[in-house]
N, CA and C of each residue as an Amber inpcrd file, in Angstrom:
protein
   504
  29.6830000  91.9600000 112.9850000  30.5500000  92.7590000 113.8110000
  31.5270000  91.8370000 114.5420000  32.7200000  92.3620000 114.7500000
  33.7980000  91.5990000 115.3640000  34.2790000  92.3250000 116.6180000
  34.5420000  91.5440000 117.6830000  35.1300000  92.0910000 118.8990000
  36.6120000  92.3380000 118.6240000  37.0320000  93.6010000 118.7040000
  38.4070000  93.9920000 118.3930000  39.0180000  94.6810000 119.6050000
  39.7090000  93.9200000 120.4440000  40.2380000  94.4900000 121.6820000
  41.4070000  95.4490000 121.4480000  41.4710000  96.4700000 122.2870000
  42.5580000  97.4440000 122.2130000  42.7560000  98.1010000 123.5760000
  43.9240000  98.7010000 123.7340000  44.2300000  99.5650000 124.8660000
  44.8870000 100.8120000 124.2800000  45.2300000 101.7430000 125.1380000
  45.8930000 102.9730000 124.6920000  47.3280000 103.0120000 125.2020000
  48.2480000 103.5220000 124.3690000  49.6230000 103.7130000 124.8270000
  49.7450000 105.0880000 125.4870000  50.9480000 105.4780000 125.8620000
  51.1330000 106.7590000 126.5610000  50.7900000 107.9630000 125.6880000
  50.7880000 107.7890000 124.3820000  50.3890000 108.8720000 123.4610000
  48.8950000 108.8530000 123.1850000  48.1610000 107.9970000 123.8970000
  46.7160000 107.8200000 123.7400000  46.3250000 107.3260000 122.3490000
  47.2240000 106.5500000 121.7350000  46.9280000 105.8820000 120.4720000
  46.3970000 104.4930000 120.7870000  45.4210000 104.0450000 119.9910000
  44.8910000 102.6880000 120.1620000  45.9330000 101.6630000 119.7370000
  46.0980000 100.6730000 120.5950000  47.0110000  99.5650000 120.3240000
  46.1670000  98.2950000 120.3030000  46.1230000  97.6170000 119.1780000
  45.3760000  96.3580000 119.0950000  46.0870000  95.2940000 119.9130000
  45.3070000  94.5660000 120.7040000  45.8430000  93.5010000 121.5470000
  45.0490000  92.2290000 121.2790000  45.5510000  91.1290000 121.8150000
  44.7890000  89.8880000 121.7180000  44.4770000  89.3950000 123.1180000
  43.3650000  88.6830000 123.2280000  42.9700000  88.0690000 124.4940000
  42.9250000  86.5700000 124.2460000  43.7410000  85.8640000 125.0170000
  43.9030000  84.4220000 124.8320000  43.8230000  83.7220000 126.1860000
  43.5360000  82.4220000 126.1910000  43.5430000  81.7020000 127.4650000
  44.9070000  81.8450000 128.1580000  44.8730000  82.0580000 129.4570000
  46.0970000  82.1960000 130.2430000  46.8650000  80.8770000 130.2340000
  48.1720000  80.9590000 130.0530000  49.0330000  79.7840000 130.0940000
  49.7870000  79.7340000 131.4230000  50.4330000  78.6100000 131.6870000
  51.2650000  78.4780000 132.8910000  52.3950000  79.5010000 132.8540000
  52.9390000  79.7720000 131.6740000  53.9980000  80.7750000 131.5470000
  53.4750000  82.1660000 131.9020000  52.2470000  82.4930000 131.4720000
  51.6560000  83.7880000 131.8280000  51.5520000  83.9100000 133.3460000
  51.0430000  82.8700000 133.9900000  50.8970000  82.8850000 135.4500000
  52.2590000  83.0400000 136.1120000  53.2570000  82.3500000 135.5890000
  54.6070000  82.4240000 136.1710000  55.1800000  83.8360000 136.0660000
  54.8950000  84.5190000 134.9760000  55.4360000  85.8730000 134.7670000
  54.9700000  86.8580000 135.8290000  53.9240000  86.5340000 136.5610000
  53.4440000  87.4430000 137.6160000  54.3480000  87.4130000 138.8420000
  55.2590000  86.4540000 138.9070000  56.1460000  86.3110000 140.0640000
  57.5910000  86.6990000 139.7900000  57.8810000  87.2020000 138.6000000
  59.2400000  87.6620000 138.3020000  59.2540000  89.1870000 138.3450000
  60.4240000  89.7450000 138.5010000  60.5650000  91.1940000 138.6290000
  60.2090000  91.8690000 137.3140000  59.3770000  92.8850000 137.2910000
  58.6380000  93.4130000 138.4390000  57.4320000  92.5210000 138.7610000
  57.3320000  92.1150000 139.9970000  56.2610000  91.2120000 140.4170000
  54.9070000  91.9290000 140.3910000  53.8820000  91.1780000 140.0610000
  52.5180000  91.6860000 140.0670000  51.9980000  91.6920000 141.4990000
  50.8610000  92.3340000 141.7220000  50.2680000  92.3530000 143.0580000
  49.7700000  90.9810000 143.4750000  49.3550000  90.1810000 142.5210000
  48.7680000  88.8750000 142.8120000  49.6300000  87.7720000 142.2160000
  49.7520000  86.6960000 142.9500000  50.4430000  85.5030000 142.4730000
  49.4370000  84.6590000 141.7020000  49.4930000  84.7210000 140.3810000
  48.5590000  83.9840000 139.5450000  48.9190000  82.5090000 139.4580000
  49.9880000  82.0930000 140.1320000  50.3290000  80.6760000 140.2480000
  49.7900000  80.0790000 141.5480000  49.0470000  80.8570000 142.3060000
  48.5240000  80.3640000 143.5850000  47.5690000  79.1960000 143.3530000
  47.4800000  78.3200000 144.3460000  46.5630000  77.1790000 144.2570000
  45.1280000  77.6530000 144.0470000  44.7500000  78.7520000 144.7110000
  43.3820000  79.2700000 144.5900000  43.0480000  79.5720000 143.1300000
  43.9460000  80.2550000 142.4520000  43.6820000  80.6250000 141.0610000
  43.8330000  79.4290000 140.1310000  44.9260000  78.6980000 140.2600000
  45.1810000  77.5990000 139.3240000  44.2030000  76.4420000 139.4740000
  43.7640000  76.1630000 140.7020000  42.8670000  75.0210000 140.9060000
  41.3950000  75.3880000 140.7400000  41.1220000  76.6590000 140.5340000
  39.7290000  77.0970000 140.3950000  39.1670000  76.6790000 139.0390000
  37.8650000  76.7220000 138.9460000  37.2240000  76.4440000 137.6580000
  36.9900000  77.7420000 136.8780000  37.6080000  78.8300000 137.3270000
  37.4690000  80.1030000 136.6300000  38.1130000  80.0100000 135.2490000
  37.5340000  80.7250000 134.3200000  38.1670000  80.8760000 133.0110000
  39.1630000  82.0170000 133.1420000  40.4110000  81.7630000 132.7680000
  41.4680000  82.7460000 132.9460000  42.0180000  83.1530000 131.5850000
  42.1430000  84.4580000 131.3700000  42.5800000  84.9800000 130.0830000
  43.7100000  85.9770000 130.2580000  44.5460000  86.0530000 129.2270000
  45.6710000  86.9810000 129.1880000  45.4490000  87.9880000 128.0720000
  45.7800000  89.2420000 128.3580000  45.7730000  90.2890000 127.3390000
  47.2260000  90.4950000 126.9380000  47.4920000  90.3660000 125.6340000
  48.8720000  90.4520000 125.1590000  49.0070000  91.4300000 123.9960000
  50.1580000  92.0820000 123.9850000  50.5650000  92.9220000 122.8700000
  51.8680000  92.3110000 122.3700000  51.7770000  91.5170000 121.3160000
  52.9240000  90.7250000 120.8860000  53.2430000  89.7230000 121.9830000
  54.4810000  89.7230000 122.4630000  54.8640000  88.8160000 123.5430000
  54.7230000  89.4660000 124.9210000  54.3160000  90.7180000 124.9590000
  54.1840000  91.4370000 126.2320000  52.8530000  91.0970000 126.9030000
  52.9060000  90.6920000 128.1500000  51.7150000  90.3880000 128.9410000
  51.2270000  91.6640000 129.6030000  50.0510000  92.1430000 129.1820000
  49.5190000  93.3960000 129.6990000  48.5970000  93.2060000 130.8940000
  47.8460000  92.1020000 130.9130000  46.8560000  91.9280000 131.9780000
  46.3960000  90.4790000 132.0210000  45.7840000  90.1330000 133.1580000
  45.1530000  88.8350000 133.3280000  43.7690000  89.0490000 133.9240000
  42.8480000  88.1770000 133.5560000  41.4970000  88.2440000 134.0970000
  40.9710000  86.8560000 134.3880000  40.2420000  86.7320000 135.4910000
  39.6090000  85.4570000 135.8630000  38.1060000  85.6810000 135.8900000
  37.3800000  84.8030000 135.2150000  35.9400000  84.9500000 135.0440000
  35.2280000  83.6700000 135.4710000  34.0590000  83.8470000 136.0620000
  33.2200000  82.7210000 136.4640000  31.8920000  82.8380000 135.7300000
  31.5590000  81.8250000 134.9500000  30.2990000  81.8200000 134.2110000
  29.2060000  81.3420000 135.1640000  28.2620000  82.2040000 135.4550000
  27.1940000  81.8810000 136.4050000  25.8820000  81.6890000 135.6670000
  25.7110000  80.5370000 135.0520000  24.5130000  80.2670000 134.2680000
  23.2400000  80.3720000 135.1020000  23.3140000  79.9650000 136.3530000
  22.1140000  80.0360000 137.1940000  21.7940000  81.4670000 137.6200000
  22.7410000  82.3900000 137.4270000  22.5030000  83.7890000 137.7830000
  22.3780000  84.6920000 136.5640000  22.6030000  84.1380000 135.3940000
  22.5010000  84.8660000 134.1250000  23.5270000  85.9810000 133.9680000
  24.6430000  85.8770000 134.6880000  25.6990000  86.8780000 134.5730000
  27.0530000  86.1720000 134.5440000  28.0690000  86.9290000 134.1720000
  29.4450000  86.4840000 134.3300000  30.0250000  87.2650000 135.4990000
  30.6650000  86.5490000 136.4010000  31.3110000  87.1620000 137.5520000
  32.7790000  87.3940000 137.1990000  33.1990000  88.6450000 137.2130000
  34.6080000  88.9550000 137.0070000  35.2640000  88.7960000 138.3770000
  35.9150000  87.6630000 138.5450000  36.4800000  87.3090000 139.8440000
  37.6810000  88.1840000 140.1620000  38.5450000  88.3670000 139.1770000
  39.7360000  89.1730000 139.4050000  40.2770000  89.6510000 138.0740000
  40.8080000  90.8690000 138.0830000  41.4770000  91.3950000 136.9060000
  42.6450000  92.2400000 137.3860000  43.7370000  92.1360000 136.6540000
  44.9410000  92.8480000 137.0720000  45.7730000  93.2330000 135.8610000
  46.2650000  94.4700000 135.8920000  47.1590000  94.9650000 134.8520000
  48.6070000  94.7100000 135.2560000  49.4690000  94.6150000 134.2540000
  50.9110000  94.4920000 134.4910000  51.3760000  95.6160000 135.4200000
  52.4640000  95.4120000 136.1610000  52.9390000  96.4480000 137.0790000
  53.1810000  97.8030000 136.4100000  53.6560000  97.8050000 135.1720000
  53.9370000  99.0620000 134.4720000  52.6810000  99.8380000 134.0840000
  51.5260000  99.2000000 134.1840000  50.2590000  99.8480000 133.8240000
  49.2530000  99.8270000 134.9710000  49.6690000  99.3810000 136.1410000
  48.7760000  99.2490000 137.2860000  48.7800000 100.5510000 138.0850000
  47.6600000 101.2840000 138.1130000  47.6400000 102.5930000 138.7640000
  47.8870000 102.5420000 140.2760000  47.7650000 101.3710000 140.8900000
  48.0720000 101.2800000 142.3160000  49.5660000 101.0650000 142.5580000
  50.3300000 100.8350000 141.4820000  51.7650000 100.5800000 141.6280000
  52.6440000 101.6920000 141.0560000  52.1090000 102.4770000 140.1060000
  52.9030000 103.5260000 139.4650000  52.0370000 104.7500000 139.1980000
  52.6780000 105.8650000 138.8750000  51.9410000 107.1000000 138.5800000
  51.5940000 107.2350000 137.1100000  52.5120000 106.8940000 136.2350000
  52.2770000 107.0360000 134.7840000  52.2060000 105.6410000 134.1710000
  51.0100000 105.2930000 133.6810000  50.7770000 103.9580000 133.1350000
  51.3500000 103.8290000 131.7200000  51.9380000 102.6790000 131.4570000
  52.4370000 102.3710000 130.1140000  51.2770000 102.2030000 129.1370000
  50.2050000 101.5330000 129.6090000  48.9930000 101.3450000 128.8070000
  47.7930000 101.7010000 129.6780000  46.7670000 102.2580000 129.0620000
  45.5330000 102.5660000 129.7900000  44.3520000 101.9110000 129.0810000
  43.2410000 101.8460000 129.7870000  42.0410000 101.2250000 129.2330000
  41.9940000  99.7270000 129.4530000  42.8940000  99.2100000 130.2630000
  42.9610000  97.7660000 130.4860000  41.7470000  97.2710000 131.2650000
  41.3700000  97.9690000 132.3360000  40.2150000  97.5480000 133.1290000
  38.9370000  97.5320000 132.3050000  38.7360000  98.5780000 131.5270000
  37.5490000  98.6520000 130.6600000  37.5190000  97.4790000 129.6830000
  38.6840000  97.1600000 129.1160000  38.7660000  96.0310000 128.1870000
  38.4300000  94.7150000 128.8880000  38.9440000  94.5060000 130.0890000
  38.6580000  93.2620000 130.8050000  37.1800000  93.1580000 131.1840000
  36.5520000  94.2730000 131.4750000  35.1030000  94.2720000 131.7270000
  34.3680000  93.9480000 130.4290000  34.7740000  94.5750000 129.3370000
  34.1410000  94.2910000 128.0400000  34.2820000  92.8210000 127.6740000
  35.4140000  92.2170000 128.0130000  35.5900000  90.8060000 127.7150000
  34.6510000  89.9480000 128.5590000  34.4110000  90.3540000 129.8000000
  33.4230000  89.6590000 130.6250000  32.0330000  89.7450000 130.0140000
  31.6960000  90.9010000 129.4710000  30.4130000  91.0880000 128.7940000
  30.3440000  90.1690000 127.5730000  31.4510000  90.1000000 126.8260000
  31.5200000  89.2100000 125.6620000  31.3110000  87.7530000 126.0900000
  31.9710000  87.3370000 127.1600000  31.7970000  85.9650000 127.6430000
  30.3440000  85.7000000 128.0160000  29.6940000  86.6900000 128.6090000
  28.2860000  86.5490000 128.9710000  27.4370000  86.3290000 127.7170000
  27.6560000  87.1410000 126.7150000  26.9070000  87.0090000 125.4580000
  27.2220000  85.6750000 124.7820000  28.5000000  85.3300000 124.7090000
  28.9240000  84.0850000 124.0560000  28.3460000  82.8480000 124.7300000
  28.0350000  82.9520000 126.0230000  27.4780000  81.8180000 126.7720000
  25.9550000  81.8650000 126.8470000  25.3410000  82.6840000 125.9990000
  23.8850000  82.7440000 125.9350000  23.2460000  83.4640000 127.0960000
  24.0260000  84.2870000 127.8030000  23.4850000  85.0360000 128.9330000
  23.0800000  86.4270000 128.4630000  22.8740000  87.3390000 129.3820000
  22.3000000  88.6380000 129.0510000  23.3080000  89.7350000 128.7330000
  24.6020000  89.4320000 128.8470000  25.6100000  90.4670000 128.6270000
  25.9320000  91.2300000 129.8980000  25.4070000  90.7770000 131.0160000
  25.6380000  91.4480000 132.2940000  26.8290000  90.8350000 133.0060000
  27.5320000  91.6660000 133.7930000  28.6460000  91.1940000 134.6000000
  28.5160000  91.7380000 136.0150000  29.0750000  91.0000000 136.9670000
  29.1990000  91.4750000 138.3440000  30.6750000  91.4320000 138.7070000
  31.0700000  92.3500000 139.5690000  32.4390000  92.3940000 140.0440000
  32.4910000  93.0880000 141.3920000  33.5700000  92.8560000 142.1220000
  33.7430000  93.4760000 143.4160000  34.7540000  94.6180000 143.2900000
  34.5370000  95.6570000 144.0850000  35.4710000  96.7800000 144.1410000
  36.4020000  96.5580000 145.3290000  37.6830000  96.4240000 145.0560000
  38.6420000  96.1500000 146.1220000  38.9430000  97.3740000 146.9740000
  38.6830000  98.5580000 146.4280000  38.9300000  99.8000000 147.1690000
  37.7660000 100.7590000 146.9460000  37.6630000 101.7540000 147.8190000
  36.6230000 102.7780000 147.6540000  36.8540000 103.5620000 146.3630000
  38.1180000 103.7730000 146.0120000  38.4420000 104.4820000 144.7770000
  37.9500000 103.6980000 143.5590000  38.1540000 102.3830000 143.5560000
  37.6480000 101.5650000 142.4510000  36.1270000 101.5820000 142.4010000
  35.4800000 101.5580000 143.5560000  34.0180000 101.6010000 143.5960000
  33.5030000 102.8600000 142.9000000  34.1040000 103.9940000 143.2140000
  33.6980000 105.2550000 142.5770000  33.9710000 105.2140000 141.0760000
  35.1220000 104.6470000 140.7020000  35.4960000 104.5200000 139.2860000
  34.4790000 103.6620000 138.5330000  34.0880000 102.5200000 139.0980000
  33.1080000 101.6420000 138.4520000  31.7790000 102.3550000 138.2590000
  31.3400000 103.0960000 139.2690000  30.0640000 103.8090000 139.1790000
  30.1350000 104.9350000 138.1570000  31.1590000 105.7710000 138.2560000
  31.2640000 106.9690000 137.4150000  31.5880000 106.6380000 135.9600000
  32.5810000 105.7750000 135.7590000  33.0810000 105.5520000 134.4040000
  32.4410000 104.3840000 133.6650000  31.8220000 103.4510000 134.4030000
  31.2620000 102.2730000 133.7640000  29.7670000 102.1060000 133.9980000
  29.1510000 103.0170000 134.7520000  27.7200000 102.9120000 135.0000000
  27.3310000 101.7460000 135.8900000  28.2680000 101.2990000 136.7200000
  28.0010000 100.1710000 137.6130000  27.0050000 100.5550000 138.6990000
  26.1760000  99.5930000 139.0770000  25.1570000  99.7850000 140.1030000
  25.5160000  98.8960000 141.2900000  25.5090000  99.4820000 142.4770000
  25.8430000  98.7250000 143.6780000  24.7770000  97.6690000 143.9590000
  25.2360000  96.4860000 144.3430000  24.3500000  95.3980000 144.7400000
  24.4710000  95.2030000 146.2560000  23.4840000  94.5850000 146.8670000
  23.6370000  94.2920000 148.3010000  24.8820000  93.4350000 148.5200000
  25.6910000  93.8160000 149.5210000  26.9340000  93.0830000 149.7390000
  26.9740000  92.3730000 151.0880000  26.0300000  92.6600000 151.9580000
  25.9180000  91.9700000 153.2450000  27.2260000  91.9730000 154.0280000
  27.8780000  93.1400000 154.1000000  29.0730000  93.2910000 154.9060000
  30.3630000  92.8830000 154.2310000  30.2840000  92.3380000 153.0440000
  31.5150000  91.9360000 152.3570000  31.9810000  93.0640000 151.4380000
  32.9200000  92.7560000 150.5950000  33.4350000  93.7160000 149.6220000
  32.2920000  94.2390000 148.7600000  32.2600000  95.5460000 148.4810000
  31.1830000  96.0910000 147.6460000  31.1120000  95.3890000 146.2890000
  29.9100000  94.9830000 145.9210000  29.6780000  94.2440000 144.6760000
  28.8650000  95.1210000 143.7330000  29.2150000  95.0480000 142.4450000
  28.5810000  95.8950000 141.4420000  28.0860000  95.0850000 140.2580000
  27.0260000  95.6020000 139.6420000  26.4560000  95.0420000 138.4250000
  26.6400000  96.0550000 137.3090000  27.1210000  95.5720000 136.1670000
  27.1660000  96.3800000 134.9520000  26.2420000  95.6810000 133.9650000
  25.1540000  96.3570000 133.6230000  24.1100000  95.7270000 132.8170000
  23.4780000  96.7310000 131.8730000  22.6230000  96.1960000 131.0250000
  21.7680000  96.9880000 130.1380000  22.5710000  98.0060000 129.3340000
  22.1460000  99.2650000 129.3450000  22.7830000 100.2920000 128.5180000
  24.2420000 100.5130000 128.8910000  24.5680000 100.4160000 130.1700000
  25.9630000 100.5970000 130.5910000  26.8410000  99.5070000 129.9850000
  26.3720000  98.2640000 130.0070000  27.1350000  97.1580000 129.4230000
  27.2470000  97.3210000 127.9110000  26.1560000  97.7130000 127.2620000
  26.1900000  97.9150000 125.8070000  27.2090000  98.9870000 125.4350000
  27.2110000 100.0840000 126.1880000  28.1250000 101.1890000 125.8960000
  29.5790000 100.7210000 125.9590000  29.9180000  99.9410000 126.9660000
  31.2790000  99.4230000 127.0950000  31.5770000  98.4490000 125.9570000
  30.6960000  97.4840000 125.7530000  30.9210000  96.4300000 124.7700000
  31.0280000  96.9810000 123.3470000  30.1380000  97.8990000 122.9870000
  30.1200000  98.4240000 121.6240000  31.3980000  99.1890000 121.2850000
  32.1250000  99.6430000 122.2840000  33.3930000 100.3400000 122.0620000
  34.3720000  99.4620000 121.2840000  34.2430000  98.1480000 121.4630000
  35.2160000  97.2010000 120.9060000  34.7030000  96.4700000 119.6700000
  33.5570000  96.8720000 119.1450000  33.0300000  96.2280000 117.9420000
  33.4180000  96.9880000 116.6940000  33.8550000  96.2310000 115.6910000
  34.1890000  96.8640000 114.4050000  33.4150000  96.1800000 113.3000000
């Protein structure tokens, strides 16, 4: 079986995309009009040991994701994921592409499996709306957060369901 990433266009047709290591040019594109919510050229992101990946459709940059491999915790931490402004639901009403968040989570699951871990991922919900979305649509389970941003685990059957969507 092969991991075959895709997103949906406005007609809800599957569009095959590629996921590749993020380049300096990809990071720079987050600061040109239309600017992304996050500056991926920031020292925090660029100097981190996070693995950073770009989702592309041809030359179009659809999304970026930063992942932390936590071997001592047996999970991959999805540090940050962001869709292009034209597909970011916090920036526009009608997305150019959908399914980007699910794909970035599935890629985190893939990284977990590829690194000999359990296929589990953890991520933080930046908003209450995202928290509900993670629980309802991805089967995420809330973890103790000790007053910080709500943290979620996607594991077991929920992770398999997401990951298997992209296997051919």
